[in-house]
PDB file of N, CA, C and O in Angstrom:
ATOM      1  N   MET A   1     173.593 101.180 163.883  1.00  0.00           N
ATOM      2  CA  MET A   1     172.342 101.591 164.488  1.00  0.00           C
ATOM      3  C   MET A   1     171.479 100.344 164.627  1.00  0.00           C
ATOM      4  O   MET A   1     171.249  99.623 163.656  1.00  0.00           O
ATOM      5  N   GLY A   2     171.006 100.099 165.844  1.00  0.00           N
ATOM      6  CA  GLY A   2     170.157  98.953 166.088  1.00  0.00           C
ATOM      7  C   GLY A   2     168.701  99.361 166.171  1.00  0.00           C
ATOM      8  O   GLY A   2     168.382 100.536 166.356  1.00  0.00           O
ATOM      9  N   THR A   3     167.834  98.397 166.034  1.00  0.00           N
ATOM     10  CA  THR A   3     166.398  98.636 166.146  1.00  0.00           C
ATOM     11  C   THR A   3     165.834  97.713 167.208  1.00  0.00           C
ATOM     12  O   THR A   3     166.147  96.523 167.241  1.00  0.00           O
ATOM     13  N   VAL A   4     164.998  98.269 168.078  1.00  0.00           N
ATOM     14  CA  VAL A   4     164.320  97.474 169.102  1.00  0.00           C
ATOM     15  C   VAL A   4     162.840  97.800 169.056  1.00  0.00           C
ATOM     16  O   VAL A   4     162.445  98.890 168.642  1.00  0.00           O
ATOM     17  N   ASN A   5     162.014  96.834 169.488  1.00  0.00           N
ATOM     18  CA  ASN A   5     160.586  97.146 169.541  1.00  0.00           C
ATOM     19  C   ASN A   5     160.300  97.907 170.835  1.00  0.00           C
ATOM     20  O   ASN A   5     161.121  97.931 171.752  1.00  0.00           O
ATOM     21  N   ILE A   6     159.142  98.516 170.890  1.00  0.00           N
ATOM     22  CA  ILE A   6     158.824  99.403 172.007  1.00  0.00           C
ATOM     23  C   ILE A   6     158.777  98.649 173.335  1.00  0.00           C
ATOM     24  O   ILE A   6     159.151  99.202 174.369  1.00  0.00           O
ATOM     25  N   HIS A   7     158.324  97.398 173.322  1.00  0.00           N
ATOM     26  CA  HIS A   7     158.281  96.608 174.557  1.00  0.00           C
ATOM     27  C   HIS A   7     159.701  96.372 175.077  1.00  0.00           C
ATOM     28  O   HIS A   7     159.960  96.522 176.271  1.00  0.00           O
ATOM     29  N   GLU A   8     160.605  96.008 174.191  1.00  0.00           N
ATOM     30  CA  GLU A   8     161.998  95.798 174.595  1.00  0.00           C
ATOM     31  C   GLU A   8     162.614  97.098 175.103  1.00  0.00           C
ATOM     32  O   GLU A   8     163.389  97.088 176.059  1.00  0.00           O
ATOM     33  N   ALA A   9     162.271  98.209 174.469  1.00  0.00           N
ATOM     34  CA  ALA A   9     162.800  99.502 174.901  1.00  0.00           C
ATOM     35  C   ALA A   9     162.337  99.822 176.319  1.00  0.00           C
ATOM     36  O   ALA A   9     163.121 100.315 177.129  1.00  0.00           O
ATOM     37  N   LYS A  10     161.068  99.547 176.626  1.00  0.00           N
ATOM     38  CA  LYS A  10     160.562  99.791 177.977  1.00  0.00           C
ATOM     39  C   LYS A  10     161.254  98.890 178.992  1.00  0.00           C
ATOM     40  O   LYS A  10     161.604  99.324 180.089  1.00  0.00           O
ATOM     41  N   THR A  11     161.445  97.646 178.616  1.00  0.00           N
ATOM     42  CA  THR A  11     162.034  96.668 179.527  1.00  0.00           C
ATOM     43  C   THR A  11     163.511  96.932 179.788  1.00  0.00           C
ATOM     44  O   THR A  11     163.986  96.724 180.904  1.00  0.00           O
ATOM     45  N   HIS A  12     164.238  97.383 178.784  1.00  0.00           N
ATOM     46  CA  HIS A  12     165.693  97.526 178.880  1.00  0.00           C
ATOM     47  C   HIS A  12     166.158  98.967 178.672  1.00  0.00           C
ATOM     48  O   HIS A  12     167.231  99.196 178.115  1.00  0.00           O
ATOM     49  N   LEU A  13     165.369  99.926 179.110  1.00  0.00           N
ATOM     50  CA  LEU A  13     165.700 101.329 178.863  1.00  0.00           C
ATOM     51  C   LEU A  13     167.075 101.713 179.417  1.00  0.00           C
ATOM     52  O   LEU A  13     167.844 102.390 178.734  1.00  0.00           O
ATOM     53  N   SER A  14     167.389 101.298 180.627  1.00  0.00           N
ATOM     54  CA  SER A  14     168.687 101.661 181.219  1.00  0.00           C
ATOM     55  C   SER A  14     169.845 101.168 180.357  1.00  0.00           C
ATOM     56  O   SER A  14     170.803 101.905 180.129  1.00  0.00           O
ATOM     57  N   ARG A  15     169.765  99.941 179.881  1.00  0.00           N
ATOM     58  CA  ARG A  15     170.822  99.385 179.036  1.00  0.00           C
ATOM     59  C   ARG A  15     170.918 100.157 177.725  1.00  0.00           C
ATOM     60  O   ARG A  15     172.016 100.449 177.251  1.00  0.00           O
ATOM     61  N   LEU A  16     169.769 100.486 177.142  1.00  0.00           N
ATOM     62  CA  LEU A  16     169.765 101.230 175.879  1.00  0.00           C
ATOM     63  C   LEU A  16     170.379 102.615 176.060  1.00  0.00           C
ATOM     64  O   LEU A  16     171.133 103.083 175.207  1.00  0.00           O
ATOM     65  N   VAL A  17     170.055 103.265 177.169  1.00  0.00           N
ATOM     66  CA  VAL A  17     170.622 104.591 177.436  1.00  0.00           C
ATOM     67  C   VAL A  17     172.142 104.498 177.568  1.00  0.00           C
ATOM     68  O   VAL A  17     172.859 105.369 177.076  1.00  0.00           O
ATOM     69  N   GLU A  18     172.629 103.466 178.217  1.00  0.00           N
ATOM     70  CA  GLU A  18     174.081 103.281 178.332  1.00  0.00           C
ATOM     71  C   GLU A  18     174.721 103.088 176.959  1.00  0.00           C
ATOM     72  O   GLU A  18     175.777 103.655 176.679  1.00  0.00           O
ATOM     73  N   GLU A  19     174.086 102.289 176.105  1.00  0.00           N
ATOM     74  CA  GLU A  19     174.615 102.070 174.753  1.00  0.00           C
ATOM     75  C   GLU A  19     174.671 103.380 173.976  1.00  0.00           C
ATOM     76  O   GLU A  19     175.643 103.664 173.277  1.00  0.00           O
ATOM     77  N   VAL A  20     173.612 104.168 174.112  1.00  0.00           N
ATOM     78  CA  VAL A  20     173.552 105.451 173.408  1.00  0.00           C
ATOM     79  C   VAL A  20     174.617 106.400 173.961  1.00  0.00           C
ATOM     80  O   VAL A  20     175.250 107.132 173.201  1.00  0.00           O
ATOM     81  N   ALA A  21     174.813 106.389 175.268  1.00  0.00           N
ATOM     82  CA  ALA A  21     175.833 107.252 175.878  1.00  0.00           C
ATOM     83  C   ALA A  21     177.228 106.903 175.359  1.00  0.00           C
ATOM     84  O   ALA A  21     178.120 107.752 175.349  1.00  0.00           O
ATOM     85  N   GLU A  22     177.414 105.663 174.932  1.00  0.00           N
ATOM     86  CA  GLU A  22     178.703 105.235 174.384  1.00  0.00           C
ATOM     87  C   GLU A  22     178.803 105.490 172.881  1.00  0.00           C
ATOM     88  O   GLU A  22     179.798 105.130 172.252  1.00  0.00           O
ATOM     89  N   GLY A  23     177.768 106.113 172.304  1.00  0.00           N
ATOM     90  CA  GLY A  23     177.838 106.506 170.902  1.00  0.00           C
ATOM     91  C   GLY A  23     176.897 105.788 169.957  1.00  0.00           C
ATOM     92  O   GLY A  23     176.839 106.137 168.778  1.00  0.00           O
ATOM     93  N   ALA A  24     176.155 104.792 170.434  1.00  0.00           N
ATOM     94  CA  ALA A  24     175.240 104.056 169.555  1.00  0.00           C
ATOM     95  C   ALA A  24     173.990 104.882 169.256  1.00  0.00           C
ATOM     96  O   ALA A  24     173.622 105.767 170.029  1.00  0.00           O
ATOM     97  N   GLU A  25     173.352 104.591 168.146  1.00  0.00           N
ATOM     98  CA  GLU A  25     172.037 105.142 167.830  1.00  0.00           C
ATOM     99  C   GLU A  25     171.075 103.971 167.774  1.00  0.00           C
ATOM    100  O   GLU A  25     171.370 102.940 167.170  1.00  0.00           O
ATOM    101  N   ILE A  26     169.921 104.137 168.407  1.00  0.00           N
ATOM    102  CA  ILE A  26     168.952 103.051 168.483  1.00  0.00           C
ATOM    103  C   ILE A  26     167.602 103.554 168.006  1.00  0.00           C
ATOM    104  O   ILE A  26     167.133 104.607 168.439  1.00  0.00           O
ATOM    105  N   VAL A  27     166.980 102.798 167.112  1.00  0.00           N
ATOM    106  CA  VAL A  27     165.649 103.120 166.612  1.00  0.00           C
ATOM    107  C   VAL A  27     164.643 102.290 167.401  1.00  0.00           C
ATOM    108  O   VAL A  27     164.836 101.091 167.603  1.00  0.00           O
ATOM    109  N   ILE A  28     163.574 102.937 167.841  1.00  0.00           N
ATOM    110  CA  ILE A  28     162.495 102.236 168.538  1.00  0.00           C
ATOM    111  C   ILE A  28     161.334 102.115 167.565  1.00  0.00           C
ATOM    112  O   ILE A  28     160.868 103.106 167.002  1.00  0.00           O
ATOM    113  N   ALA A  29     160.872 100.875 167.375  1.00  0.00           N
ATOM    114  CA  ALA A  29     159.798 100.610 166.415  1.00  0.00           C
ATOM    115  C   ALA A  29     158.560 100.089 167.143  1.00  0.00           C
ATOM    116  O   ALA A  29     158.658  99.453 168.192  1.00  0.00           O
ATOM    117  N   LYS A  30     157.409 100.371 166.569  1.00  0.00           N
ATOM    118  CA  LYS A  30     156.141  99.840 167.071  1.00  0.00           C
ATOM    119  C   LYS A  30     155.484  99.116 165.911  1.00  0.00           C
ATOM    120  O   LYS A  30     155.214  99.711 164.868  1.00  0.00           O
ATOM    121  N   ASN A  31     155.229  97.834 166.098  1.00  0.00           N
ATOM    122  CA  ASN A  31     154.672  96.994 165.033  1.00  0.00           C
ATOM    123  C   ASN A  31     155.536  97.051 163.771  1.00  0.00           C
ATOM    124  O   ASN A  31     155.023  97.042 162.652  1.00  0.00           O
ATOM    125  N   GLY A  32     156.844  97.108 163.969  1.00  0.00           N
ATOM    126  CA  GLY A  32     157.774  97.106 162.846  1.00  0.00           C
ATOM    127  C   GLY A  32     157.963  98.451 162.171  1.00  0.00           C
ATOM    128  O   GLY A  32     158.750  98.565 161.231  1.00  0.00           O
ATOM    129  N   VAL A  33     157.246  99.484 162.640  1.00  0.00           N
ATOM    130  CA  VAL A  33     157.346 100.819 162.044  1.00  0.00           C
ATOM    131  C   VAL A  33     158.212 101.697 162.952  1.00  0.00           C
ATOM    132  O   VAL A  33     157.877 101.876 164.123  1.00  0.00           O
ATOM    133  N   PRO A  34     159.312 102.246 162.440  1.00  0.00           N
ATOM    134  CA  PRO A  34     160.159 103.116 163.263  1.00  0.00           C
ATOM    135  C   PRO A  34     159.365 104.307 163.791  1.00  0.00           C
ATOM    136  O   PRO A  34     158.663 104.982 163.037  1.00  0.00           O
ATOM    137  N   ARG A  35     159.485 104.559 165.100  1.00  0.00           N
ATOM    138  CA  ARG A  35     158.732 105.645 165.730  1.00  0.00           C
ATOM    139  C   ARG A  35     159.622 106.699 166.380  1.00  0.00           C
ATOM    140  O   ARG A  35     159.244 107.866 166.469  1.00  0.00           O
ATOM    141  N   ALA A  36     160.810 106.284 166.835  1.00  0.00           N
ATOM    142  CA  ALA A  36     161.691 107.229 167.530  1.00  0.00           C
ATOM    143  C   ALA A  36     163.133 106.767 167.376  1.00  0.00           C
ATOM    144  O   ALA A  36     163.403 105.612 167.047  1.00  0.00           O
ATOM    145  N   ARG A  37     164.049 107.695 167.621  1.00  0.00           N
ATOM    146  CA  ARG A  37     165.470 107.363 167.559  1.00  0.00           C
ATOM    147  C   ARG A  37     166.143 107.898 168.818  1.00  0.00           C
ATOM    148  O   ARG A  37     165.978 109.068 169.166  1.00  0.00           O
ATOM    149  N   LEU A  38     166.894 107.051 169.491  1.00  0.00           N
ATOM    150  CA  LEU A  38     167.707 107.475 170.625  1.00  0.00           C
ATOM    151  C   LEU A  38     169.092 107.789 170.093  1.00  0.00           C
ATOM    152  O   LEU A  38     169.730 106.947 169.460  1.00  0.00           O
ATOM    153  N   VAL A  39     169.553 108.995 170.348  1.00  0.00           N
ATOM    154  CA  VAL A  39     170.879 109.410 169.887  1.00  0.00           C
ATOM    155  C   VAL A  39     171.612 110.071 171.048  1.00  0.00           C
ATOM    156  O   VAL A  39     170.976 110.611 171.953  1.00  0.00           O
ATOM    157  N   PRO A  40     172.939 110.033 171.032  1.00  0.00           N
ATOM    158  CA  PRO A  40     173.690 110.684 172.109  1.00  0.00           C
ATOM    159  C   PRO A  40     173.485 112.196 172.074  1.00  0.00           C
ATOM    160  O   PRO A  40     173.343 112.794 171.008  1.00  0.00           O
ATOM    161  N   LEU A  41     173.472 112.792 173.244  1.00  0.00           N
ATOM    162  CA  LEU A  41     173.404 114.247 173.314  1.00  0.00           C
ATOM    163  C   LEU A  41     174.732 114.830 172.884  1.00  0.00           C
ATOM    164  O   LEU A  41     175.794 114.299 173.210  1.00  0.00           O
ATOM    165  N   GLY A  42     174.662 115.927 172.149  1.00  0.00           N
ATOM    166  CA  GLY A  42     175.895 116.615 171.783  1.00  0.00           C
ATOM    167  C   GLY A  42     176.438 117.345 172.994  1.00  0.00           C
ATOM    168  O   GLY A  42     175.731 117.528 173.985  1.00  0.00           O
ATOM    169  N   SER A  43     177.659 117.751 172.917  1.00  0.00           N
ATOM    170  CA  SER A  43     178.217 118.499 174.039  1.00  0.00           C
ATOM    171  C   SER A  43     177.516 119.843 174.118  1.00  0.00           C
ATOM    172  O   SER A  43     177.274 120.489 173.098  1.00  0.00           O
ATOM    173  N   THR A  44     177.198 120.252 175.310  1.00  0.00           N
ATOM    174  CA  THR A  44     176.526 121.533 175.499  1.00  0.00           C
ATOM    175  C   THR A  44     177.559 122.567 175.909  1.00  0.00           C
ATOM    176  O   THR A  44     178.248 122.423 176.920  1.00  0.00           O
ATOM    177  N   ARG A  45     177.647 123.598 175.108  1.00  0.00           N
ATOM    178  CA  ARG A  45     178.563 124.694 175.411  1.00  0.00           C
ATOM    179  C   ARG A  45     177.742 125.941 175.632  1.00  0.00           C
ATOM    180  O   ARG A  45     176.810 126.226 174.880  1.00  0.00           O
ATOM    181  N   ARG A  46     178.082 126.666 176.639  1.00  0.00           N
ATOM    182  CA  ARG A  46     177.394 127.926 176.887  1.00  0.00           C
ATOM    183  C   ARG A  46     178.190 129.055 176.236  1.00  0.00           C
ATOM    184  O   ARG A  46     179.415 129.121 176.346  1.00  0.00           O
ATOM    185  N   LEU A  47     177.474 129.925 175.569  1.00  0.00           N
ATOM    186  CA  LEU A  47     178.133 131.092 174.991  1.00  0.00           C
ATOM    187  C   LEU A  47     178.421 132.100 176.093  1.00  0.00           C
ATOM    188  O   LEU A  47     177.627 132.273 177.018  1.00  0.00           O
ATOM    189  N   LYS A  48     179.535 132.742 175.986  1.00  0.00           N
ATOM    190  CA  LYS A  48     179.878 133.769 176.953  1.00  0.00           C
ATOM    191  C   LYS A  48     179.157 135.050 176.575  1.00  0.00           C
ATOM    192  O   LYS A  48     179.031 135.379 175.395  1.00  0.00           O
ATOM    193  N   PHE A  49     178.687 135.768 177.580  1.00  0.00           N
ATOM    194  CA  PHE A  49     178.011 137.031 177.356  1.00  0.00           C
ATOM    195  C   PHE A  49     178.967 138.000 176.670  1.00  0.00           C
ATOM    196  O   PHE A  49     180.104 138.177 177.108  1.00  0.00           O
ATOM    197  N   GLY A  50     178.504 138.621 175.601  1.00  0.00           N
ATOM    198  CA  GLY A  50     179.305 139.609 174.895  1.00  0.00           C
ATOM    199  C   GLY A  50     180.222 139.044 173.830  1.00  0.00           C
ATOM    200  O   GLY A  50     181.022 139.781 173.252  1.00  0.00           O
ATOM    201  N   VAL A  51     180.122 137.752 173.558  1.00  0.00           N
ATOM    202  CA  VAL A  51     181.026 137.124 172.599  1.00  0.00           C
ATOM    203  C   VAL A  51     180.843 137.693 171.181  1.00  0.00           C
ATOM    204  O   VAL A  51     181.773 137.649 170.375  1.00  0.00           O
ATOM    205  N   LEU A  52     179.670 138.217 170.879  1.00  0.00           N
ATOM    206  CA  LEU A  52     179.415 138.768 169.544  1.00  0.00           C
ATOM    207  C   LEU A  52     179.529 140.298 169.493  1.00  0.00           C
ATOM    208  O   LEU A  52     179.197 140.912 168.479  1.00  0.00           O
ATOM    209  N   LYS A  53     179.988 140.900 170.569  1.00  0.00           N
ATOM    210  CA  LYS A  53     180.083 142.355 170.615  1.00  0.00           C
ATOM    211  C   LYS A  53     180.959 142.859 169.468  1.00  0.00           C
ATOM    212  O   LYS A  53     182.081 142.394 169.270  1.00  0.00           O
ATOM    213  N   GLY A  54     180.421 143.819 168.720  1.00  0.00           N
ATOM    214  CA  GLY A  54     181.151 144.402 167.606  1.00  0.00           C
ATOM    215  C   GLY A  54     181.080 143.600 166.318  1.00  0.00           C
ATOM    216  O   GLY A  54     181.623 144.024 165.298  1.00  0.00           O
ATOM    217  N   LYS A  55     180.420 142.448 166.344  1.00  0.00           N
ATOM    218  CA  LYS A  55     180.341 141.602 165.157  1.00  0.00           C
ATOM    219  C   LYS A  55     178.983 141.681 164.467  1.00  0.00           C
ATOM    220  O   LYS A  55     178.817 141.179 163.355  1.00  0.00           O
ATOM    221  N   ILE A  56     178.025 142.302 165.118  1.00  0.00           N
ATOM    222  CA  ILE A  56     176.687 142.424 164.543  1.00  0.00           C
ATOM    223  C   ILE A  56     176.400 143.900 164.329  1.00  0.00           C
ATOM    224  O   ILE A  56     176.599 144.727 165.218  1.00  0.00           O
ATOM    225  N   ARG A  57     175.932 144.206 163.140  1.00  0.00           N
ATOM    226  CA  ARG A  57     175.602 145.595 162.828  1.00  0.00           C
ATOM    227  C   ARG A  57     174.103 145.717 162.592  1.00  0.00           C
ATOM    228  O   ARG A  57     173.478 144.822 162.023  1.00  0.00           O
ATOM    229  N   TYR A  58     173.543 146.814 163.027  1.00  0.00           N
ATOM    230  CA  TYR A  58     172.144 147.096 162.759  1.00  0.00           C
ATOM    231  C   TYR A  58     172.019 148.591 162.489  1.00  0.00           C
ATOM    232  O   TYR A  58     172.815 149.384 162.994  1.00  0.00           O
ATOM    233  N   PRO A  59     171.028 148.975 161.699  1.00  0.00           N
ATOM    234  CA  PRO A  59     170.905 150.382 161.312  1.00  0.00           C
ATOM    235  C   PRO A  59     170.535 151.268 162.503  1.00  0.00           C
ATOM    236  O   PRO A  59     169.952 150.808 163.485  1.00  0.00           O
ATOM    237  N   ASP A  60     170.886 152.541 162.392  1.00  0.00           N
ATOM    238  CA  ASP A  60     170.588 153.495 163.464  1.00  0.00           C
ATOM    239  C   ASP A  60     169.094 153.611 163.736  1.00  0.00           C
ATOM    240  O   ASP A  60     168.690 153.873 164.869  1.00  0.00           O
ATOM    241  N   ASP A  61     168.269 153.417 162.703  1.00  0.00           N
ATOM    242  CA  ASP A  61     166.818 153.547 162.883  1.00  0.00           C
ATOM    243  C   ASP A  61     166.149 152.192 163.145  1.00  0.00           C
ATOM    244  O   ASP A  61     164.967 152.018 162.846  1.00  0.00           O
ATOM    245  N   PHE A  62     166.890 151.247 163.694  1.00  0.00           N
ATOM    246  CA  PHE A  62     166.387 149.893 163.922  1.00  0.00           C
ATOM    247  C   PHE A  62     165.090 149.883 164.732  1.00  0.00           C
ATOM    248  O   PHE A  62     164.170 149.125 164.425  1.00  0.00           O
ATOM    249  N   ASP A  63     165.018 150.717 165.757  1.00  0.00           N
ATOM    250  CA  ASP A  63     163.836 150.709 166.616  1.00  0.00           C
ATOM    251  C   ASP A  63     162.853 151.843 166.298  1.00  0.00           C
ATOM    252  O   ASP A  63     161.994 152.174 167.115  1.00  0.00           O
ATOM    253  N   ALA A  64     162.987 152.428 165.111  1.00  0.00           N
ATOM    254  CA  ALA A  64     162.051 153.471 164.686  1.00  0.00           C
ATOM    255  C   ALA A  64     160.704 152.829 164.354  1.00  0.00           C
ATOM    256  O   ALA A  64     160.648 151.655 163.987  1.00  0.00           O
ATOM    257  N   PRO A  65     159.622 153.597 164.481  1.00  0.00           N
ATOM    258  CA  PRO A  65     158.307 153.041 164.133  1.00  0.00           C
ATOM    259  C   PRO A  65     158.282 152.566 162.678  1.00  0.00           C
ATOM    260  O   PRO A  65     158.914 153.163 161.806  1.00  0.00           O
ATOM    261  N   LEU A  66     157.551 151.499 162.437  1.00  0.00           N
ATOM    262  CA  LEU A  66     157.425 150.968 161.078  1.00  0.00           C
ATOM    263  C   LEU A  66     156.521 151.859 160.240  1.00  0.00           C
ATOM    264  O   LEU A  66     155.597 152.473 160.773  1.00  0.00           O
ATOM    265  N   PRO A  67     156.773 151.942 158.936  1.00  0.00           N
ATOM    266  CA  PRO A  67     155.849 152.667 158.057  1.00  0.00           C
ATOM    267  C   PRO A  67     154.463 152.013 158.129  1.00  0.00           C
ATOM    268  O   PRO A  67     154.347 150.812 158.369  1.00  0.00           O
ATOM    269  N   ASP A  68     153.424 152.812 157.920  1.00  0.00           N
ATOM    270  CA  ASP A  68     152.048 152.316 158.042  1.00  0.00           C
ATOM    271  C   ASP A  68     151.775 151.109 157.158  1.00  0.00           C
ATOM    272  O   ASP A  68     151.103 150.174 157.593  1.00  0.00           O
ATOM    273  N   GLU A  69     152.287 151.106 155.911  1.00  0.00           N
ATOM    274  CA  GLU A  69     152.001 149.981 155.013  1.00  0.00           C
ATOM    275  C   GLU A  69     152.664 148.684 155.505  1.00  0.00           C
ATOM    276  O   GLU A  69     152.095 147.605 155.340  1.00  0.00           O
ATOM    277  N   VAL A  70     153.841 148.778 156.096  1.00  0.00           N
ATOM    278  CA  VAL A  70     154.515 147.589 156.633  1.00  0.00           C
ATOM    279  C   VAL A  70     153.795 147.107 157.888  1.00  0.00           C
ATOM    280  O   VAL A  70     153.579 145.908 158.058  1.00  0.00           O
ATOM    281  N   LEU A  71     153.429 148.025 158.757  1.00  0.00           N
ATOM    282  CA  LEU A  71     152.700 147.676 159.972  1.00  0.00           C
ATOM    283  C   LEU A  71     151.367 147.012 159.634  1.00  0.00           C
ATOM    284  O   LEU A  71     150.961 146.057 160.296  1.00  0.00           O
ATOM    285  N   ALA A  72     150.692 147.517 158.608  1.00  0.00           N
ATOM    286  CA  ALA A  72     149.416 146.934 158.188  1.00  0.00           C
ATOM    287  C   ALA A  72     149.608 145.488 157.738  1.00  0.00           C
ATOM    288  O   ALA A  72     148.770 144.635 158.031  1.00  0.00           O
ATOM    289  N   GLN A  73     150.692 145.203 157.035  1.00  0.00           N
ATOM    290  CA  GLN A  73     150.957 143.830 156.598  1.00  0.00           C
ATOM    291  C   GLN A  73     151.215 142.914 157.792  1.00  0.00           C
ATOM    292  O   GLN A  73     150.731 141.782 157.816  1.00  0.00           O
ATOM    293  N   PHE A  74     151.964 143.385 158.771  1.00  0.00           N
ATOM    294  CA  PHE A  74     152.226 142.572 159.966  1.00  0.00           C
ATOM    295  C   PHE A  74     150.936 142.282 160.725  1.00  0.00           C
ATOM    296  O   PHE A  74     150.765 141.195 161.276  1.00  0.00           O
ATOM    297  N   GLU A  75     150.038 143.249 160.752  1.00  0.00           N
ATOM    298  CA  GLU A  75     148.789 143.095 161.493  1.00  0.00           C
ATOM    299  C   GLU A  75     147.696 142.436 160.666  1.00  0.00           C
ATOM    300  O   GLU A  75     146.592 142.220 161.166  1.00  0.00           O
ATOM    301  N   GLY A  76     147.983 142.116 159.418  1.00  0.00           N
ATOM    302  CA  GLY A  76     147.006 141.450 158.568  1.00  0.00           C
ATOM    303  C   GLY A  76     145.949 142.383 157.998  1.00  0.00           C
ATOM    304  O   GLY A  76     144.913 141.935 157.505  1.00  0.00           O
ATOM    305  N   ARG A  77     146.215 143.671 158.067  1.00  0.00           N
ATOM    306  CA  ARG A  77     145.274 144.640 157.491  1.00  0.00           C
ATOM    307  C   ARG A  77     145.679 144.934 156.058  1.00  0.00           C
ATOM    308  O   ARG A  77     146.856 144.865 155.703  1.00  0.00           O
ATOM    309  N   ARG A  78     144.709 145.256 155.257  1.00  0.00           N
ATOM    310  CA  ARG A  78     144.999 145.654 153.872  1.00  0.00           C
ATOM    311  C   ARG A  78     144.967 147.168 153.803  1.00  0.00           C
ATOM    312  O   ARG A  78     144.145 147.824 154.443  1.00  0.00           O
ATOM    313  N   LYS A  79     145.850 147.689 153.039  1.00  0.00           N
ATOM    314  CA  LYS A  79     145.869 149.140 152.890  1.00  0.00           C
ATOM    315  C   LYS A  79     145.813 149.527 151.453  1.00  0.00           C
ATOM    316  O   LYS A  79     145.819 150.715 151.133  1.00  0.00           O
TER     317      LYS A  79
END
């Protein structure tokens, strides 16, 4: 992992992005204090619709109204 100052990062951003795309991690510092880190993006995978079908269970009364005391707590009321 390399460290560059913010001025160098602005001047050579394209080169830094290429290095990061190849797997490097780069820290950007301002006045010697680390402020940000450039890291490669992970692979993005899209989940297929329905992939969890049958794997999640919820109670039959899941969408039933909440009891008054629980609803009062959610709304910040005291009962």
